[in-house]
N, C-alpha and C positions, 0 to 999 in steps of 0.2 A: 439606761439604767438598770443601776447591781439592787439585788430583791438575794436576798433569805429563804430556805424554806419555811413561810412558821408553818407552826403546828394548827392540826384541824386546832377547834374551841371545846373539842369534843375529851382531848389530851384533855385540857386543863379544868372540865369540871368530874372530869373522872379524878384525878388525882388531888388538884387545889381544892378538892370541892367534897364527892362526894366519899373516897378517899379518904380520905384529911381528917375527915369533919368523922369516918365510920356508918357510914350509909348503903344501902345498901341500894338499888337499882330499883328495890319493889319500894322500898320507904323516898324515893323520891321522884319517882314517879307517878308514887297518892298524895304528893307533895305540889305537885305540877299539875297535879290531876288527866295528866294522860295514862296512858297504855307503858306496862315495862318494857315493849317492844318500840315505842320511840324511841326513850332515855337509851337503852340496850344501840339501837344504831347511832346514837347522836354522839359515844363517847363509847362507840367503834367505827369512829370515823366515816361509815357510811350516809347520814343522815344531816343534813345539813342545819344551822338555828335559824330559825327565822325572826322574822320579828314578833313573831305573836308567842316563841319559842324564849327569845330573848326578855324580854317582860316579862314574864313568871319566873326566869330562873333569875335575874333581876330581883326581884319582889321575896323571890325563897328565898337569895342568898346575901339579902340585900347588900349586891351592888345595885349596877347601873347598868342599864342594855342597850345601851351604845358601846359599852365597853364589849360589849359579847355577839354585835356584831359585824365593830370593828377588827374585832378577829378574823369574823367567818368574809371580810373583804377582804381580807389581806389573804384570810388561805384560799380563796375564790382565784385572785386576781393574780395571785403567783403564778398558778395550776393554767390556768387563761397565759397564761404570758409563755409558762411550757411549750403548751399544745397549741398556737395559734400560730400558725405561718403567716404573716403580714407583707410576707413579699411583692403580695398584688397588687395592691389596694395603693389606691394612686393619692397621693397631699392635691389638696385644697390651694389653688394659688399658683 
């Protein structure tokens, strides 16, 4: 399976929503009911978007929670594929 390097969902949150709408990290944190550090860590690709966070972002920006989780899963899977050695895994059958 060939897979490109997908962006961290925090990058899209920052460029496509926060920057595009002229919002601050503090404003988004207040909107979502979380700390500024939580938003900072997400947009700087230091933290993942959890299901709860996906629900909050989806509501705040009139988007879809599954969209945000799908981005996170693609990002996580790509990184796992790059960093996991499966050579010793036995195939059933």
